[in-house]
C-alpha positions, 0 to 999 in steps of 0.5 A: 500500500502507498505510504504518505510521505509526511514529516512529524512537523506536519502532524497535530494530534487531538483527543477531544474526549480525553477527560471525565472531569467536571469543573468544581463550579458545575458540581456533578451536573446532577449525575451520579458517579456511575454515569460520570465514569461511563462512556457518556462522559468520556472516551475511555482509553483514548487519552493514553493512545493519543499521547503515545501516538503523539510521542511516536510522531514527535507531534503536539497533542491537545487533550480536552481538559473536561468531560464532553458533558461540560462541552463537547469539543467534537461538536460544532458551536451552534449544535444543541449537542455541544452542551448535551441536555441528554447524552446517549439517552441519559438526561443531564440535569445540569445542562437543562434549561440553560439561558443563552447567557449561561450557554455562551459563558460556558462555551467561551470558557471551556470550548473556544480557547481549546478549539482556537488553539488547535486550529491555530496549530493546524494553520501554522503547519499549513503556512510553514510546512505546506500541509497538516495531518490532523489525527483525532483519537477517540474510543467507542463503547462496545455495546450501544442501545443493545447492539454489539459493535464488533470491529476493533477500530473505526476510521473516519474520513471524507471519501471525497478527499482522495488523500484521506481515503488513501491513508485510511485504506493503508491503515486498514491494510496494515492493521489487518496484518496485525490481526486488528479488524477495522471498519471504515467510517464506523461507528459514525460517518466521517462527514458527520458533524465533528472537529475534522469536518469543521476543519475541512470547511476551513482548509483545502484538501491539498493542505489539510488531511483529517482522520478520526481513529475510533478504538473499541473500548473492548481493546483499549486495555490490551497494550499489544492491540493498541500498539499494533494500531499505532504501529500501523498509523506510524508505518503508513505515514512513513515518518 
């Protein structure tokens, strides 16, 4: 499979749902400890994987500091789900009946600075290196709404962007060699609302390559399997 010739200075790694932390000022958002430890609050295992990938690539990594129940960094600012009143079917009392002013205050404090910092890092790489590869690392619960999600890894990308398609296919090919099952644009569509989708609207395809790596939470505790996925990504980039 074709490799993507790219230098570490081209890469930016993000992990939007790295934390389940809630700011003290927001209490528990009306939720119990079990809910705050579950997949509705964060992507378990995504942070260490993103950190390890960034280290392998000598790239900067931007972790979300707070739970996606506070603000969802992987949603567009105007979307209602950016501050979810209901998360995966679970009501979030602390997010219900927010006034417009309260919503804006929360976005200005917890959303805008993080997104701006990442977008500036991407723009800087495009300006000085000619292109940027943005890798966003997530994880997904192995069972949702009674349905079992079997693939080890999902790769989210825009099929209309040739470079993204080529890189995703190459990663899938190399993962298969390690015995890791991969499904393309799963468990979500790569063109659905998300940070990489937003960035594609801002940066042209010849300059910006955005991929989301979704790890099944069933495998995140398997160091061997996660390492195999990271090996596949690094090998495809040919850094």
